[in-house]
N, C-alpha and C positions, 0 to 999 in steps of 0.2 A: 220353561220354554220347551214347547214341543218340537223335536226334531222332524224335519219334512222326510216324506216316504224315501226310499233310496232302493236302487236297483243293485245287484251285484253283477259284476263282469264275468265273463266266460264260464268255467264249469261250475261257479257258485251261484249261477241264476236260476231261476225256475223259468221253463219256457213254455207257451202255450201253442200249439199247432191251429192255425186259422183255417178252418173249413178242411177241402181236401188239397189246398195248395201247399206248397212247400215255405210259405212265409211263416215267421217265427216272431211274436212280439213277446216282449219281457214284463213279467207280471213284477209290480212293485212289490217290495217286501217292507213290512212296517213292524217295527218292536212294539209288542202288546202294552208295554208301559208307556209308549206314546199316546195310546187311547185310553188307559185306563188311569194314568198318573200314579197316585199313591195308593189309591182306591183298588177294590177288589170287583167293581162293576161300572159299566156306563151305559148310556142310550145311545142307540145309532140310529139315524135317520134315513130310511131308503123309501122315495117315493111317496112321502107323507105318512108313512107306516114306522112305526117306534120298535125297534129291538132293542132286548137286553143282553149285554153281552157280561157274562161274570165270571170269576174265578172260583172254582169249586175248593171245598175242603181238602181233595186229593189234589190239588193244584192242576185240574185240568180246564179247558175253557168250555163254556155252554152259550150257544147263542139261541134265544129264545124271541117269540114275538109276543 
């Protein structure tokens, strides 16, 4: 079962300032395991384009087109 994206309240959240105004939007936080499952890579579709997200041997994330 894949958990749904979550947001962290108060100080634990990541905020994005919208334009020059003072409004703040909360950025969703998703565990990489929810995307990769038990594997080390996944294909993500964005506007009809395929991107590959993979975990390297050094446990870093790489997103390539």
